[in-house]
Structures are given as C-alpha cells and as structure tokens.
C-alpha positions as CSV (number, residue, x, y, z in Angstrom):
1,M,0.0,0.0,0.0
2,S,1.0,3.6,-0.6
3,Q,2.2,5.4,2.5
4,N,0.2,8.5,1.4
5,P,-3.4,7.3,0.6
6,R,-4.5,8.5,-2.8
7,I,-8.1,8.5,-1.8
8,A,-9.5,10.7,1.0
9,I,-13.0,10.1,2.4
10,L,-14.7,12.9,4.2
11,G,-17.1,11.4,6.8
12,A,-17.3,8.2,8.8
13,G,-20.9,7.3,8.3
14,P,-22.1,4.1,6.6
15,A,-21.2,5.2,3.1
16,G,-17.7,6.4,4.0
17,C,-16.7,3.5,6.3
18,A,-18.2,0.8,4.1
19,L,-16.4,2.2,1.1
20,A,-13.1,2.4,2.9
21,A,-13.5,-1.2,4.1
22,M,-14.3,-2.4,0.6
23,L,-11.3,-0.7,-0.9
24,A,-9.1,-2.1,1.8
25,R,-10.1,-5.6,0.8
26,Q,-8.6,-5.0,-2.6
27,D,-5.5,-3.4,-1.1
28,I,-6.5,0.2,-2.0
29,Q,-5.8,2.5,0.9
30,A,-8.2,5.3,1.8
31,L,-7.8,7.8,4.6
32,V,-11.1,8.7,6.4
33,Y,-11.5,12.1,8.0
34,D,-13.9,11.8,11.0
35,D,-14.7,14.7,13.4
36,E,-16.5,12.1,15.6
37,K,-19.4,14.5,16.0
38,R,-22.8,13.0,15.5
39,P,-26.2,12.9,17.3
40,E,-27.0,10.0,19.6
41,M,-30.0,9.1,17.4
42,L,-30.4,9.2,13.6
43,V,-33.2,8.6,11.2
44,G,-32.6,5.3,9.3
45,E,-33.1,2.8,12.1
46,S,-35.1,0.3,9.9
47,L,-33.1,-1.6,7.3
48,I,-34.5,-3.3,4.2
49,P,-33.5,-6.7,2.7
50,G,-31.4,-5.1,0.0
51,I,-29.0,-4.0,2.8
52,V,-28.8,-7.5,4.2
53,Q,-27.4,-8.7,1.0
54,I,-24.7,-6.0,1.1
55,L,-23.9,-6.8,4.7
56,Q,-23.4,-10.4,3.7
57,R,-21.0,-9.5,1.0
58,M,-19.1,-7.4,3.5
59,G,-19.0,-10.3,5.9
60,I,-20.6,-8.4,8.8
61,E,-24.2,-9.6,8.9
62,D,-23.6,-11.6,12.1
63,K,-22.2,-8.5,13.9
64,V,-25.2,-6.4,12.8
65,A,-27.6,-9.2,13.8
66,A,-26.0,-9.2,17.3
67,I,-27.0,-5.6,18.0
68,A,-30.3,-5.6,16.0
69,Q,-33.9,-6.5,16.1
70,F,-34.9,-9.0,13.5
71,K,-37.4,-7.5,11.0
72,P,-39.9,-9.8,9.2
73,G,-41.9,-7.2,7.3
74,A,-43.9,-4.0,7.4
75,S,-47.5,-3.0,8.1
76,F,-49.3,0.1,6.8
77,I,-52.4,1.1,8.9
78,H,-54.7,3.7,7.4
79,H,-56.9,5.8,9.8
80,R,-59.9,4.9,7.6
81,G,-59.5,1.3,8.4
82,T,-57.5,-0.3,5.6
83,Q,-54.5,-2.4,6.8
84,M,-51.7,-3.7,4.6
85,H,-49.3,-6.3,5.9
86,F,-46.2,-7.2,3.9
87,D,-44.0,-10.2,4.8
88,F,-40.5,-10.2,3.4
89,R,-40.7,-13.9,2.7
90,T,-42.3,-12.8,-0.6
91,V,-38.9,-11.8,-1.9
92,T,-37.3,-15.2,-1.3
93,G,-35.1,-16.1,-4.3
94,R,-34.1,-12.5,-5.0
95,L,-33.1,-11.2,-1.6
96,P,-32.8,-12.4,2.0
97,P,-36.4,-12.7,3.2
98,Y,-35.9,-10.5,6.2
99,A,-34.1,-7.4,7.4
100,Y,-33.1,-5.7,10.8
101,N,-34.0,-2.7,12.9
102,V,-30.9,-1.1,14.4
103,P,-29.8,1.5,16.9
104,R,-28.1,3.7,14.3
105,P,-25.0,4.8,16.2
106,T,-24.2,1.2,17.2
107,F,-24.8,0.0,13.6
108,D,-22.5,2.7,12.3
109,D,-19.9,1.6,14.8
110,V,-20.1,-2.0,13.5
111,I,-19.2,-0.8,10.0
112,K,-16.5,1.5,11.3
113,D,-14.9,-1.2,13.5
114,H,-14.9,-3.5,10.4
115,A,-13.0,-0.9,8.4
116,R,-10.5,-0.5,11.2
117,A,-10.0,-4.2,11.4
118,L,-9.1,-4.2,7.7
119,G,-6.4,-1.6,8.3
120,V,-8.3,1.6,7.4
121,R,-6.8,4.7,9.0
122,F,-9.1,7.3,10.6
123,V,-8.1,10.9,11.3
124,K,-10.0,12.8,14.0
125,H,-10.4,16.0,12.0
126,R,-13.1,17.9,10.2
127,A,-11.4,18.2,6.8
128,G,-11.6,21.6,5.1
129,L,-11.6,22.0,1.4
130,V,-10.3,24.5,-1.1
131,A,-12.5,25.1,-4.1
132,H,-11.3,25.8,-7.7
133,P,-14.6,25.9,-9.6
134,G,-14.1,24.6,-13.1
135,G,-10.5,23.8,-12.4
136,T,-8.6,20.5,-12.3
137,P,-9.0,19.5,-9.6
138,E,-12.1,21.4,-8.5
139,L,-11.6,20.5,-4.8
140,E,-8.5,19.9,-2.7
141,L,-7.9,19.3,1.0
142,D,-6.8,22.5,2.8
143,A,-3.4,22.7,4.5
144,A,-4.8,21.8,7.9
145,A,-6.4,18.6,6.6
146,L,-3.3,17.6,4.7
147,A,-1.2,18.1,7.9
148,A,-3.8,16.1,10.0
149,G,-3.6,13.3,7.5
150,G,0.2,13.2,7.6
151,Y,0.7,14.2,4.0
152,P,4.2,15.5,3.4
153,D,4.7,18.8,1.6
154,G,3.7,18.6,-2.0
155,C,1.6,15.4,-1.5
156,K,-2.2,15.3,-1.7
157,P,-4.8,12.7,-2.5
158,D,-5.9,12.3,-6.1
159,L,-9.6,11.7,-5.3
160,I,-11.7,13.2,-2.5
161,I,-14.9,11.3,-1.8
162,D,-17.5,13.4,0.0
163,C,-19.4,11.3,2.5
164,S,-20.1,14.3,4.8
165,G,-23.9,13.6,4.9
166,R,-26.5,16.3,4.7
167,S,-24.0,19.1,5.2
168,R,-23.1,18.4,1.5
169,T,-19.7,19.9,1.9
170,S,-18.5,19.7,-1.7
171,A,-21.8,20.8,-3.2
172,R,-22.1,23.8,-1.0
173,L,-18.5,24.9,-1.5
174,L,-18.9,24.7,-5.3
175,G,-22.3,26.3,-5.3
176,I,-24.0,23.2,-6.8
177,G,-27.7,23.3,-6.5
178,A,-30.2,20.5,-5.8
179,E,-33.6,19.3,-6.8
180,T,-35.9,19.1,-3.8
181,G,-39.0,17.1,-3.4
182,P,-42.5,18.6,-3.1
183,R,-42.9,18.0,0.6
184,R,-41.5,20.1,3.4
185,D,-42.4,17.8,6.4
186,T,-40.9,17.9,9.8
187,A,-40.2,14.7,11.8
188,H,-40.0,14.4,15.6
189,F,-38.9,11.1,17.0
190,A,-37.7,9.5,20.2
191,H,-37.4,6.1,21.8
192,F,-40.0,4.7,24.1
193,T,-40.8,1.7,26.3
194,G,-44.2,0.6,27.3
195,I,-45.9,0.9,23.9
196,D,-47.9,-2.1,23.0
197,H,-47.0,-3.7,19.6
198,P,-49.7,-6.1,18.5
199,Y,-47.8,-7.2,15.4
200,P,-45.1,-9.8,14.8
201,A,-41.9,-9.1,16.7
202,G,-39.8,-6.6,14.8
203,Q,-42.5,-5.7,12.3
204,I,-42.3,-2.0,11.5
205,V,-45.6,-0.1,11.4
206,I,-46.4,3.0,9.2
207,T,-49.7,4.7,10.2
208,Y,-51.6,7.1,8.1
209,H,-53.2,9.9,10.1
210,P,-55.4,12.9,9.1
211,W,-52.4,15.1,10.0
212,G,-49.6,13.1,8.4
213,W,-48.0,9.8,9.2
214,S,-46.1,8.1,11.9
215,W,-43.6,5.2,12.3
216,R,-43.1,2.5,14.9
217,I,-39.8,0.7,14.7
218,P,-39.2,-2.0,17.3
219,L,-35.6,-2.0,18.6
220,P,-33.8,-4.6,20.9
221,D,-34.8,-2.7,24.1
222,S,-37.2,0.0,23.0
223,L,-39.4,1.3,20.2
224,S,-38.6,4.2,18.0
225,F,-41.7,6.4,17.4
226,G,-41.7,9.2,14.9
227,M,-44.4,11.6,13.8
228,V,-44.2,13.4,10.4
229,M,-46.3,16.4,9.4
230,H,-46.2,19.8,7.8
231,P,-44.6,22.4,10.0
232,K,-47.7,24.5,10.0
233,S,-49.6,21.8,11.8
234,L,-47.0,21.2,14.5
235,S,-48.2,24.0,16.8
236,E,-51.6,22.2,17.2
237,F,-49.8,19.5,19.2
238,G,-47.6,21.7,21.5
239,A,-44.6,24.0,21.5
240,S,-41.7,21.4,21.6
241,A,-40.9,18.1,20.1
242,E,-41.4,16.4,23.4
243,E,-44.8,17.9,23.9
244,R,-45.9,17.1,20.4
245,L,-44.9,13.5,20.6
246,D,-46.6,13.0,23.9
247,Q,-49.8,14.7,22.7
248,V,-50.0,12.6,19.6
249,L,-49.4,9.4,21.5
250,A,-52.0,10.4,24.1
251,T,-54.8,11.5,21.8
252,D,-54.5,9.9,18.4
253,P,-57.4,7.3,18.0
254,T,-55.1,4.7,16.5
255,L,-52.2,5.1,18.9
256,A,-53.7,6.1,22.2
257,P,-55.1,2.6,23.0
258,L,-51.5,1.2,22.8
259,T,-49.6,3.9,24.7
260,A,-51.1,4.2,28.2
261,H,-47.9,2.9,29.8
262,R,-45.4,4.6,27.6
263,K,-42.2,6.1,28.9
264,R,-39.8,8.2,26.8
265,V,-36.2,6.9,27.3
266,S,-34.3,9.2,25.0
267,E,-34.2,12.8,24.0
268,A,-36.6,13.9,21.2
269,Y,-35.0,14.7,17.9
270,T,-36.2,16.7,14.9
271,Y,-35.4,16.2,11.2
272,T,-36.4,18.4,8.3
273,N,-35.8,18.6,4.5
274,Y,-35.3,15.0,3.6
275,Q,-36.0,15.0,-0.2
276,L,-33.1,16.2,-2.2
277,I,-30.8,15.2,-5.2
278,S,-27.7,17.2,-6.0
279,D,-27.6,18.7,-9.5
280,R,-24.0,17.4,-9.8
281,A,-22.2,14.7,-7.9
282,H,-18.7,14.6,-9.3
283,G,-16.0,16.7,-10.9
284,P,-12.2,16.7,-11.4
285,G,-10.7,15.3,-8.2
286,W,-14.0,14.6,-6.3
287,V,-17.2,12.7,-6.0
288,S,-20.0,12.6,-3.5
289,A,-21.8,9.6,-2.0
290,G,-24.6,8.9,0.4
291,D,-26.5,11.8,1.8
292,A,-23.9,14.2,0.4
293,F,-25.3,13.3,-3.0
294,G,-29.0,13.1,-2.0
295,F,-31.5,11.8,0.4
296,V,-34.9,10.3,0.1
297,D,-38.1,10.6,2.2
298,P,-37.9,8.1,5.1
299,M,-41.3,6.5,4.4
300,L,-39.8,3.2,3.2
301,S,-36.4,3.5,4.9
302,P,-34.1,3.5,1.8
303,G,-31.5,5.9,3.0
304,V,-28.9,3.5,4.4
305,F,-29.4,1.2,1.4
306,L,-28.6,4.0,-1.0
307,A,-25.5,4.9,1.0
308,L,-24.2,1.4,1.0
309,D,-25.1,0.9,-2.6
310,A,-23.1,4.0,-3.5
311,A,-20.1,2.5,-1.6
312,E,-20.4,-0.7,-3.6
313,S,-20.7,1.2,-6.9
314,L,-17.6,3.2,-6.2
315,N,-15.7,0.1,-5.0
316,A,-16.8,-1.8,-8.1
317,M,-15.3,1.0,-10.3
318,F,-11.9,0.4,-8.7
319,A,-12.4,-3.4,-8.8
320,R,-12.7,-3.1,-12.6
321,H,-9.7,-0.8,-13.1
322,G,-7.6,-1.0,-10.0
323,E,-5.8,2.0,-8.3
324,K,-4.2,2.8,-11.7
325,L,-7.6,4.5,-12.5
326,L,-6.4,7.4,-10.5
327,D,-3.6,7.9,-13.1
328,Q,-6.1,8.2,-15.9
329,P,-8.1,11.5,-15.2
330,Q,-10.3,11.2,-18.3
331,K,-11.2,7.6,-17.7
332,L,-11.8,8.3,-14.0
333,Q,-14.3,11.1,-15.0
334,Q,-16.1,8.7,-17.3
335,E,-16.4,6.1,-14.6
336,L,-17.6,8.7,-12.1
337,G,-20.2,9.9,-14.6
338,R,-21.6,6.3,-14.9
339,Y,-21.6,6.1,-11.1
340,E,-23.6,9.3,-10.8
341,Q,-26.0,8.3,-13.5
342,R,-26.7,5.0,-11.6
343,Q,-27.2,6.7,-8.3
344,R,-29.4,9.4,-9.8
345,G,-31.6,6.6,-11.3
346,W,-31.9,4.9,-7.9
347,H,-32.9,8.2,-6.2
348,E,-35.5,9.1,-8.8
349,A,-37.0,5.6,-8.7
350,W,-37.3,5.7,-4.9
351,H,-38.9,9.2,-5.0
352,E,-41.4,7.9,-7.6
353,F,-42.2,4.8,-5.6
354,I,-42.6,6.6,-2.3
355,E,-45.1,9.0,-3.9
356,Y,-47.5,6.1,-4.4
357,F,-47.6,5.8,-0.6
358,Y,-48.2,9.5,-0.1
359,D,-50.8,10.1,-2.8
360,G,-53.0,7.2,-1.8
361,R,-52.5,5.0,-4.9
362,I,-50.9,2.1,-3.0
363,V,-53.7,1.9,-0.5
364,A,-56.3,2.3,-3.2
365,F,-54.6,-0.4,-5.3
366,Y,-54.6,-2.8,-2.3
367,E,-58.3,-2.1,-1.6
368,R,-59.1,-2.7,-5.3
369,G,-57.2,-6.0,-5.3
370,T,-59.0,-7.2,-2.1
371,K,-62.4,-6.4,-3.7
372,L,-61.6,-8.1,-7.0
373,K,-60.5,-11.3,-5.2
374,A,-63.7,-11.3,-3.1
375,D,-65.9,-10.6,-6.1
376,H,-64.1,-12.8,-8.6
377,P,-62.4,-15.7,-6.7
378,G,-60.4,-18.1,-8.7
379,A,-57.0,-18.8,-10.3
380,F,-56.8,-15.4,-12.1
381,S,-57.4,-13.2,-9.0
382,N,-55.1,-15.4,-6.9
383,M,-52.4,-15.1,-9.5
384,M,-52.8,-11.3,-9.7
385,E,-52.6,-11.1,-5.9
386,R,-49.4,-13.1,-5.7
387,M,-47.8,-11.1,-8.6
388,S,-48.8,-7.7,-7.1
389,S,-47.6,-8.6,-3.6
390,R,-44.3,-9.9,-4.9
391,I,-43.7,-6.8,-7.1
392,L,-44.5,-4.4,-4.3
393,A,-42.3,-6.4,-1.8
394,L,-39.4,-6.5,-4.2
395,M,-39.6,-2.8,-4.9
396,A,-39.9,-1.9,-1.2
397,S,-37.0,-4.3,-0.5
398,G,-34.5,-2.6,-2.9
399,A,-34.4,-5.4,-5.5
400,T,-36.5,-4.0,-8.3
401,T,-37.2,-0.4,-7.2
402,A,-35.7,0.9,-10.4
403,S,-37.0,-1.9,-12.6
404,T,-38.7,-0.7,-15.7
405,F,-41.2,-3.6,-15.6
406,S,-42.1,-3.0,-12.0
407,R,-42.5,0.7,-12.4
408,M,-44.7,0.3,-15.5
409,Y,-46.8,-2.4,-13.8
410,L,-47.6,0.1,-11.0
411,K,-48.4,2.8,-13.5
412,C,-50.7,0.7,-15.5
413,C,-52.5,-0.7,-12.5
414,S,-52.9,2.8,-11.1
415,K,-54.3,4.0,-14.4
416,W,-56.7,1.2,-15.2
417,L,-57.7,-0.6,-12.0
418,L,-58.3,2.1,-9.4
419,I,-61.7,3.5,-8.6
420,P,-61.7,7.1,-9.8
421,G,-61.2,9.5,-6.9
422,R,-60.4,6.8,-4.3
423,A,-56.7,7.4,-4.2
424,Q,-57.3,11.1,-3.4
425,D,-59.6,10.1,-0.6
426,L,-56.8,8.0,0.9
427,A,-53.9,10.3,0.3
428,L,-51.8,11.9,3.0
429,P,-52.6,15.6,3.5
430,K,-51.0,17.9,0.9
431,H,-49.0,21.0,1.8
432,T,-50.7,24.3,1.5
C-alpha cells in the first residue's frame, strides 16, 4: 500500500466507512476524516432486505444481527380502516427474506470497526476543502487537513470522496444546487418503552393519520416512534418536540389505546428537509456519496441502502480498473459519470415509488385487489394477488425499485384498476 493514501474520504458514516473497508479488501488504501461529532440518534433505524445482501457481501451480517432486532416485514395502517401487511418472505429467491431494525450509532460503529480491522486509518479532524470551480482539480484538501492526514509537503490525495452527509460539503462549497421534493415535512422522534405492539416481533408499522404519518420501529430494548407532518400543523400539538410526541401518543385514536404505559427513554430529535438530489455529484478530483449526493423521504427506509449501494458502486469501479484508474483522469471522470447516473436513477426511482404511498395509490390499489378477489375468486385473481404482492415487496426491499417492468406495472394498474377519486380520498394531506 502507498504510505500516502491517494483517496481521502470525508465522513465516517455508513457510506464512508463501508467504502473504505471495501477498498481495503482490494489493497487500496483510503484515509477517512472523521470529526466524531454525531447525534445520539439518527433517522434510518429500519433496514431493508437489500441492505442485508450488502452486509453479507461485506461479511458483517452476524455482527449487525447481534445488535439488531430481526425485522420480518412491514405493516401500513390507514386511519380509515385499511390495513396492509407485507412479509419479506415474498422476496425469497431474490433477496434475503428479512431485514433488521438497528440503533443507528451502534450500527454505524459496526461498519467503522470493520473498516479499522481491515487496516483503514481514521483521522479525527473535520477536513476543510479549497475550491477551484471549473479547475482541475475542482476541490483539494486544505493545509490543515493535509497536515492532520500526515501528507508531506507537495503530496495530496488524487480523489476526494465526500461522504459528509446532509451538510453536502463539496456541493455547498462549489455552489452546486439541488432538486428538492414537493414535501416540506418535519419529523419528531424518540425512543419509548411501554408501547404495545400487536404485530409480529420486529414488524415496523407505518400509520396514516389525518395530520400526516407516523412510524413505529421495534428495537432490541425500546421502540422508535416518529411523527411526520407539515410544520404549519405542529403547533396544534404543542410547543416542543417532546410535547408534540406526547400529545399525539395520548390522543390519536389509532395510537392512544396502545400507549397508556409509555415512557420516553431518549431525547426527542427533529429532522427536516429529507427529499433532495444534487444537480451534480462529481467533478475533477472529487465525487459525493450517500446523503452528500442526495437523500430520500424516510417513508420506506431506503437511506442506508442508498448509502451502502453508493459505496459498492464506487468500489466496483476500482475493482474493474484498479488503483491505476487514479492515473487516468479522463477515464476516471467517465467512470464517475456512470456512477452518478446510476445513483441518480436509484434516487429518482425511490422518489417515484414513495409518492405512491403519499398520494393514496398504493392503499387504493390494495383495496381494489382485495375487492376483486372477493368478487371474482379463482385462479386469475389469486395469480394477480401473488404477482402484485411480490412486485411491491421486491420494490420496497430494494431489489426492483428501479426496474422498468415493476414501475410500468404500477403505473398501468394505477391507471386502469383504481376506482376514480379513491386514491385522493386515501392520500396523506397535501401541503398548502
């Protein structure tokens, strides 16, 4: 290995640590800058089966399983009475038929410890960057970061990989804009004990409310509860995150019967602005990954999957060409362009799929399928039910979210099968 790593990674979250570990396994050294500042709790506690497959390839599923709650599926409960229950066994043959719910800091530490065990070097330093918009390179580490990383005078990394999360360090420094989603929700969440969970152990629950939606994620020793709504509605439930969470749990008709013995065992946290894709994710000398490139609404929990998939994609680029790719700037830019195109496609597909859950089409589709089976029992309705359930499960699991066939299937079913106006009746409230 080179004494001066030619790749510098900014940020030690799942994307940065996983990528560093993957590169280390092919004897490519990366230096990870980590300021070790992060909240005690993070959105992204519920994993999907697509992540399990990546954990298996990394060789760390057993370590994640040891700190996690087994997750067999997901339930969607509408305040108007419709209930949809998905079991991940439907994806058998394409993905592991299960996933995990994890305390995020501990999960992140598992990946970081794995990287350390493979020889990855971490520097406790918040790396600063110097921008040269339109130049070659466009971004470089500043003098303090080079010194902290032990680079001698005149030496610097050839590629900076921005895994700095939602701070989007490279994009902000270069003035790169972003496309944001249509929603401007705010999420409050905390961990609780004493909330009844009348579902299979580990099953996550998404509930549609007149004011927005909520999640319940069972963890090994508590339950993560979050409420998501437009900021203009928050004041109706109190002045602080703690008050609002307590008020919803105490008064909501769906939740209150389950929460009489609740006890909050963590601070309450707030998240905002979680639909974004950068207008550009790479340039001479740099590339962004994970939340630094973009993030998706947490409705279906794809965030960590997208971060780890980005790490695998960048690692595969070097697996094909080796470290010598850093000596071929034009070829490197071509490869980074392909990487960005792939990641952009993933993000757009997840945004599209999640919108079906917001605008009521998924619930209306489920209701229509149930009615068709009741009115016309037989081989055809049974086949349609199995096919639809598998397609939805595979899309929600990360296997076929971006599949042209799956996306067209949903579009056609939404156009031709739904009762006119029913989806609008079941949709989550729109912003005004």
